[in-house]
C-alpha positions, 0 to 999 in steps of 0.5 A, a space after each residue: 498515532 504510529 507510523 511504519 517507515 517503508 520504501 514504496 512507489 505507486 504502481 496503480 491508483 483506483 479512482 472509483 468505478 464506471 457505469 458498468 461497475 468496473 474499476 477506473 485504474 490509472 497505471 503509474 510508472 514511478 521509476 524510483 522508490 521513495 521513503 514514506 511514513 505510513 499510518 498502518 490503518 491505511 494498509 488494507 492488504 499486503 501481497 508479495 508484490 503490493 501494499 493496498 492502501 487507502 488514499 484521499 477522495 476515496 481512492 485506493 492505491 497499489 504500492 510496490 514496496 522494497 523488501 519481502 513480505 516476510 520482512 514486512 510481516 516481521 516488522 508488523 509483528 514486532 510492533 504488535 500489529 499482527 494477530 497470532 
């Protein structure tokens, strides 16, 4: 399995849905970025602000990441993880 090393901090955790099908969202205020090794298969999408990643127990998380989307796109391309 391959891993991607990134500096991230959790911004939001989605714990599921309520009876009205609205997301149950927990806002997280992590003050510092931390280095993580992330399996690329956990990444659902990437925006300028967030990585959307899967977690345990069916949760999804929005992580802020250090750097730009272009830098991250380049690293993924170098690793052969981007479609042309």
